[in-house]
Each structure stands twice: as C-alpha cells, then as structure tokens.
N, C-alpha and C positions, 0 to 999 in steps of 0.2 A: 427735675431741673435743679441744678446746684448753682447758686449765684454767690459770689464773694470769695473770701480767702479762708474760709473755714471748711471743716469736714461735713458741713450740713448736707443732708441728703433729702431735704424737704422738696416735695413736688407740688406745684400749684397749677390748678386748672381754672380757666376763665373764658368767657365768651368774647372778650375784646381786650386789646392791649391796655386800655385805660383801667379796666377791672383787674387785669393781671398785675399792673404796677401798684394799684392800691393794695392788693393782697400781699404782694412781695414786700412792699414798704411796711405794712403792718407786721408781717412776720419778722422782718429785719429789726424793727424797733422792739417788739415784744419779747422775742426770743434771744436776740443778739445784742440789743442795746445800741443799734446802729441806725442813724438817720440817713436815708438815701440822698445823695447829692447828684448833680447832673452826670458826673463821671460814672457813678455806680449805676444810675438808671440806664445810661447808654450801654454799659457793659451787660446789664441784665437783659436788655433787648436783644443783644447778639446771641444769647443762649436760648431764646424762645424757639420752640419746635411745635409745629402743627400736629395735633393728634386727632 
C-alpha cells in the first residue's frame, strides 16, 4: 500500500482499521516527518485492500 505524495512503497498489514491507521501514522511520522490529519486519514482509508 502506498499512501501519500511520495514514492514510498511501504506495505502495512493489520487486523483492524484502527491498528492499520496507528501503524500508518507511526510510519508517516517516523519516516516522512508527516503527521496525519483528517484528509490524509480519509485518503489512506481509500487505499486499503483486504488480503
């Protein structure tokens, strides 16, 4: 899953949407220095795929 405006190819797996958002938020902050806001969260949720 790629979320955002970068060339990031990080993939994140989680058991729930809440866990997924926590992991994506941590990655965005730690790796990209970005804090997720409501717009970014809503965008991230549109890219989620069941595996």
